[in-house]
C-alpha angles and dihedrals in degrees: 000000000000122000097170093108088053090049089054095052119097118260117253123217111250142152090254098086091110095056101041118106124231108290092016121123138169110253096171136029135170142156118251134214087221142307140216148157127301086271091047096255101165117254104157142007142213093307093059123115132201123213131188116203128185087261110024150024108237123187119192118202092180090252096066146329127269111199137178129188116244095214099049111016111044121084099173145341125208141164127234137167123224128196137028130305113295089016103058124134125208111230128185117205115207110188119199131219093231138018115267126211123218143165095048091306094313097116144025134202137190096188148348135255112209116193108208123206089211127043093210092056088052092051093050093047093051091048093053096047093046093052086057093049094051 
């Protein structure tokens, strides 16, 4: 893992300042169509936002934050497209190293599926995360 390139990027203004650790900064932010678990169990809708800090991935579904640590939690990150031509959606699959429990033990997840509104945002996000994973 090498987050030096993320540390070198400029900080973006976001509403996350109150939850960022010392030395942590937002380096990527975008609005999502929606996001869910690796099996597409719904976690957030069209008002959701996705942030990449120099330490974590943070998804905001307007009811709460979902976050995973880049150094310890992420196994892989890849882009795919679902659907038929003209109706394709760009999806980023973030696979985790371990299963996480959420909802007072009601659910588990082994990864996230982020549905991006813009393909170029998805490509940039995946490139940044994969640079940190290498």
